[in-house]
C-alpha positions as CSV (number, residue, x, y, z in Angstrom):
1,M,109.5,157.0,126.0
2,S,109.5,155.4,122.2
3,D,107.4,152.7,121.0
4,K,110.8,151.1,119.6
5,I,113.3,148.7,121.2
6,D,116.9,150.5,121.9
7,P,119.5,148.2,120.5
8,E,121.9,150.4,122.8
9,G,119.5,150.2,125.7
10,I,120.4,148.6,129.1
11,D,117.4,146.5,129.4
12,Y,117.0,143.1,127.6
13,H,115.0,143.7,124.4
14,Y,112.3,141.5,125.4
15,V,111.9,143.7,128.4
16,Q,111.8,146.7,126.3
17,L,109.1,145.1,124.2
18,A,107.0,144.1,127.5
19,N,106.8,147.6,128.6
20,I,105.7,149.0,125.4
21,I,102.9,146.8,125.3
22,E,102.2,147.2,128.6
23,R,102.1,150.5,128.3
24,R,99.6,150.3,125.2
25,I,97.1,148.3,127.1
26,R,97.4,150.7,129.9
27,E,96.7,153.7,127.5
28,G,94.1,151.9,125.9
29,T,96.0,151.4,122.5
30,Y,95.0,147.6,123.3
31,A,91.6,147.6,124.9
32,P,90.7,145.0,127.5
33,G,89.3,141.6,125.7
34,T,91.0,142.2,122.4
35,R,93.3,140.0,120.6
36,L,97.2,141.0,120.4
37,P,98.6,141.1,116.9
38,G,100.3,137.6,116.4
39,E,103.8,137.0,117.2
40,M,105.0,137.4,113.7
41,T,103.2,140.4,113.2
42,M,104.8,142.3,116.0
43,A,108.1,140.7,115.6
44,H,107.9,142.5,112.4
45,D,106.5,145.7,113.6
46,F,108.9,146.3,116.5
47,G,112.0,144.9,114.5
48,A,112.3,142.0,117.2
49,G,112.6,138.2,116.9
50,T,109.5,135.8,117.7
51,I,111.6,134.8,120.7
52,T,111.9,138.4,122.2
53,V,107.9,138.9,121.7
54,R,107.4,135.3,123.3
55,R,109.6,136.2,126.4
56,A,107.8,139.8,126.2
57,L,104.4,138.1,126.5
58,S,105.4,135.7,129.0
59,I,106.3,138.9,131.3
60,L,103.0,140.5,130.5
61,R,101.2,136.8,130.9
62,D,103.1,136.7,134.6
63,K,102.0,140.2,135.7
64,G,98.6,139.5,135.0
65,L,97.9,141.7,131.8
66,V,97.1,139.0,128.8
67,V,96.1,135.4,128.5
68,T,97.0,133.2,125.7
69,V,94.5,130.8,124.5
70,H,95.9,127.7,122.6
71,A,95.5,128.0,118.6
72,R,93.4,131.4,119.0
73,G,95.8,134.0,120.1
74,T,97.1,136.2,123.4
75,F,94.3,138.6,124.6
76,V,94.2,141.7,127.0
77,V,92.5,140.6,130.1
78,R,89.1,142.2,130.7
79,E,90.2,143.7,134.2
80,L,93.7,145.0,134.2
81,P,95.4,144.4,137.6
82,T,97.1,147.6,139.4
83,E,99.9,149.2,137.7
84,E,103.0,148.0,139.1
85,A,107.0,149.4,138.4
86,P,108.1,148.4,135.0
87,A,109.6,145.1,134.2
88,E,113.1,144.6,134.9
């Protein structure tokens, strides 16, 4: 599976991005307790808009994978929940 958003993909871009970030979290690229790159950095790295990044992070918050601390950033939770099916 690619770490790039597929513009021709059947899923919305923010869903694709949420799946990419979730995979990176579960594989350890983004380790528990670490701060994720900022929204602007992720938007640039993935060729996406900041709204797409925010919506992807919202999915990950809802799944219990990340927490956002105002003025500090978004962090991977220290204890990951059980793996579920990819976001839809």
